[in-house]
C-alpha positions in Angstrom: 149.6 -122.3 36.0 149.5 -122.3 32.6 146.9 -120.7 31.5 144.4 -122.0 34.1 142.7 -119.6 35.9 141.3 -120.4 39.5 138.0 -120.2 40.4 136.8 -118.6 43.1 133.4 -120.1 44.3 131.2 -117.7 47.0 130.6 -119.5 50.1 127.1 -119.0 49.9 126.7 -121.2 46.8 124.0 -122.9 48.7 122.0 -119.8 48.9 122.4 -119.3 45.1 121.0 -122.2 44.3 118.4 -122.8 46.3 117.4 -118.9 45.0 118.2 -120.6 41.3 115.6 -123.7 42.4 112.9 -121.8 44.0 113.3 -119.6 40.2 113.3 -122.3 38.0 110.6 -124.5 39.7 108.1 -121.5 41.3 108.2 -120.5 37.5 104.1 -122.1 35.8 104.5 -119.6 32.8 101.0 -118.6 31.5 99.9 -119.2 34.9 102.1 -116.7 37.0 101.0 -113.4 34.4 97.2 -114.5 34.7 94.9 -113.1 37.8 92.1 -115.1 36.8 91.1 -118.4 38.6 90.6 -121.3 36.7 88.1 -122.1 34.8 88.2 -125.2 35.6 89.3 -126.7 39.1 93.1 -127.4 39.2 94.1 -131.3 38.9 97.5 -133.2 40.8 98.7 -134.4 37.0 101.9 -134.3 35.8 101.5 -132.6 31.8 104.0 -134.4 29.6 105.0 -132.4 27.2 106.6 -132.4 23.7 110.5 -131.4 22.4 111.5 -127.7 23.3 108.7 -127.2 25.8 109.5 -126.3 29.4 107.3 -127.2 32.2 107.5 -127.7 36.1 108.6 -130.8 37.1 106.4 -130.9 39.8 102.6 -130.8 39.8 101.8 -127.5 40.5 100.6 -129.0 43.9 103.5 -130.2 44.8 105.5 -126.8 43.7 103.8 -125.0 45.6 103.9 -127.2 48.7 108.2 -128.0 48.5 108.7 -124.4 47.6 106.9 -123.0 50.9 108.9 -125.1 52.5 112.1 -124.0 50.8 111.2 -120.4 51.3 111.0 -121.3 55.5 114.9 -122.6 55.2 116.1 -119.5 53.4 114.3 -117.0 55.4 116.1 -118.8 58.7 119.4 -118.1 56.9 118.7 -115.0 55.7 117.9 -113.8 59.5 121.0 -115.4 59.8 123.2 -113.9 57.6 121.8 -110.8 59.1 122.6 -111.2 62.6 125.9 -113.6 62.4 128.6 -110.8 62.2 127.0 -108.4 65.0 126.6 -111.9 67.1 130.1 -112.5 66.8 131.2 -109.2 67.8 128.8 -109.3 70.9 129.7 -112.7 72.2 133.4 -111.4 71.5 132.8 -107.9 73.7 131.9 -110.6 76.4 134.7 -112.1 77.0 137.0 -109.0 77.0 138.2 -108.0 80.2 136.0 -106.2 82.7 132.9 -106.1 80.2 130.0 -105.3 81.7 127.3 -108.0 82.6 125.3 -106.0 80.4 127.0 -107.4 77.5 126.8 -111.2 78.6 123.2 -110.0 78.0 122.8 -108.8 75.0 126.0 -111.7 74.2 122.9 -114.1 75.2 119.9 -113.2 73.8 121.2 -112.9 69.8 122.5 -115.9 70.4 118.7 -117.1 71.8 117.9 -115.2 68.1 119.6 -117.2 66.0 119.3 -120.2 68.1 115.0 -119.2 67.0 116.0 -119.1 63.6 117.7 -122.8 63.9 114.3 -124.4 65.2 112.1 -123.0 62.5 115.2 -124.1 60.2 114.8 -127.5 62.2 110.9 -128.2 61.1 112.0 -126.7 57.8 113.8 -130.0 57.1 111.7 -132.1 59.3 108.7 -130.5 56.9 110.7 -131.5 54.3 111.5 -135.4 54.6 107.8 -135.6 55.2 106.9 -133.8 52.4 109.5 -136.2 50.3 108.7 -139.3 51.8 104.5 -138.5 50.8 105.8 -137.6 47.0 108.0 -140.7 47.0 104.4 -143.2 48.1 102.0 -140.5 46.1 103.8 -142.5 42.8 104.1 -138.5 41.2 106.7 -137.9 38.8 109.1 -135.6 39.8 112.6 -134.3 39.1 114.9 -136.0 41.5 117.8 -133.7 40.7 115.7 -130.8 41.9 114.3 -132.2 45.2 117.9 -133.5 46.2 118.9 -129.7 45.3 116.0 -128.2 48.0 117.0 -131.4 50.7 120.8 -130.3 50.0 119.8 -126.6 51.0 117.3 -127.7 54.0 120.1 -129.6 55.8 123.1 -127.1 54.8 120.3 -124.4 56.7 119.7 -126.8 59.5 123.2 -127.9 60.2 124.8 -124.2 59.7 122.3 -122.4 61.7 122.9 -125.5 64.6 126.3 -125.1 64.7 126.8 -121.8 65.6 124.6 -121.8 68.2 126.7 -124.7 69.6 129.8 -122.8 68.8 128.8 -119.2 70.0 127.0 -120.5 73.3 130.6 -122.7 74.0 133.1 -119.4 73.4 130.4 -117.4 75.9 130.5 -120.0 78.2 134.7 -120.1 77.9 134.7 -116.9 78.8 
């Protein structure tokens, strides 16, 4: 390949994108370093800054709301990542000739754990859709690229978990 190197993209790129987005919009500079409450009430206004200054592209209230929702998707995918290998192995073991009924019950229970995570992911996805609608209706200035990244992550988590439940359940049923 005449000096062109191939680049291997991690299959976890959505997770990395979400983590980057959470860090980027979750940091509020000096606010993150002080533990004392502000002397004046926090207003929900967008503060425009000059060149060279870095700020959150959302209001603080919006950042907190969106981060809480995206964090729920991240918790769901992290839970899935923690159990998927064992669940696949359990489903395969349940389909082996002469497998005990207990192996099938174990596989069903493991699929049920993923189904519970999928339900949580779907709820987070729905809440993010609702938050997006409210944000657009509010007239607040916000960064469409970051919001779009959050939506992609939430959608991908929801889809991946529901697809896994469907496929694992089908494999178990076929055995």
